[in-house]
N, C-alpha and C positions, 0 to 999 in steps of 0.2 A: 087712677093712680097718680100720685104726686111726684113721681120720679125721684124719690129720696130727698125731697126738700126738708130742710129744718128751719126753724125760726131764725131770721136774721134781721138786723136793723138796716141793712143796705140793699136797696132794690137792685143795684148792679150785681151784687153778690148773688142775689136771688136769680137773676137772669143767667149768670154763669153756671150756677148749680143746675138750673133747668136745662140749659143747652147741653151740658155734660151728661145729664141723665138721659136726654133724648138720643144723644149720639153714642152712648156707651154700649149698646146692644151688639154682641157678637164680634167685637173687634179685639183680638188679642195678639196680633202680630205687631212687634215693636215699631217698625218703620211706618206702618199704617196708623198706629196709635199716635205717634209723634206728629204726623201730618194732621190728624184730626184735632189734636190739642192746639196746634197752631191755627187751624181754621176756626176753632171755637174762640180762641183768643182774639182773632181778627174780628169776629162777629161781635164779641163783647166790646171791643174798642169802638166799633162802629155804633153800637147802641149808646155807649157813653158819650161819644162826640156828637151824635145826632147830625152828622154831615154825610151827604150823599157821596162825597168824594172818598169817604172811608167805607161806606156801605157796599158800593158796587164791586170793588176788588174782593171784599170779604165774602161776597156771595159765591165767588168762583170756587171756593174750597168747601162749600156746604151744599150737599145734595138737596135738590128741590123737594124731594119726598120728606126729608127731615124738617125742612122749613114748614111744609104743609102740616106735618104731624104736630109740630110745636104750636102753630096757630090753632089747629083744631082742638088741642087739649086745653088751650086757654080761653076758648070761645065763651063769650057771655050770652050766646044765643042758643046753644045746644044744651038741653037738659043734662045735668050731671057733670058738665065740664067745669073746670076750675073757676072760670069767669062768672059762672052763675051764682056762686056763693058770695053774695054781696055783703055779708056780715063779716067777711075776713078782714083782718087788720090791714093787709097789704093789697086790698082790692084795687086801689088806684094804680099801684105798680103792676099788678097783673093785667089790668086793662091797657096800660102803656106797653107792656110786653106783647100783648095780643096785637095791638096796632102795629108794633114794630115788625112782627112776623108776617102780618098781612101786607105790609109795605114790601118786605123781602119777597114774598110770593108774587106780588104785582110786578116787581122789577124783573124777576126771573121769567114770568109768563109773557112779558112784553119784550123780551130780548135785551134788556138793559144790563144783563149779566149772563155769563156763561157758567152755570152751576156744574159741579162735578156730578157724575151719574152713579 
């Protein structure tokens, strides 16, 4: 599943769409939805800036399980995952996003951030 992606010319927009798609399942309470939108925005800003100073605080609002799900769905190593389709026009951006989510996962697993559960 491509989480509702549509063709876009901007890799950052692609990331934002992807994160929102991963995070959209089953959340319909307004305060919780607003908090998730802020957390997604923080993660997108961290991706755009490529600075650890922005990434570490952004991870606290994003559950580790969602970061793992994002990395898994972008994997270039697991058959049928988005990263395995090397003919896609945006494969470079997809690879970059995969590495970003793997970095997020590494930080969370090594206690460099305190993710929400």
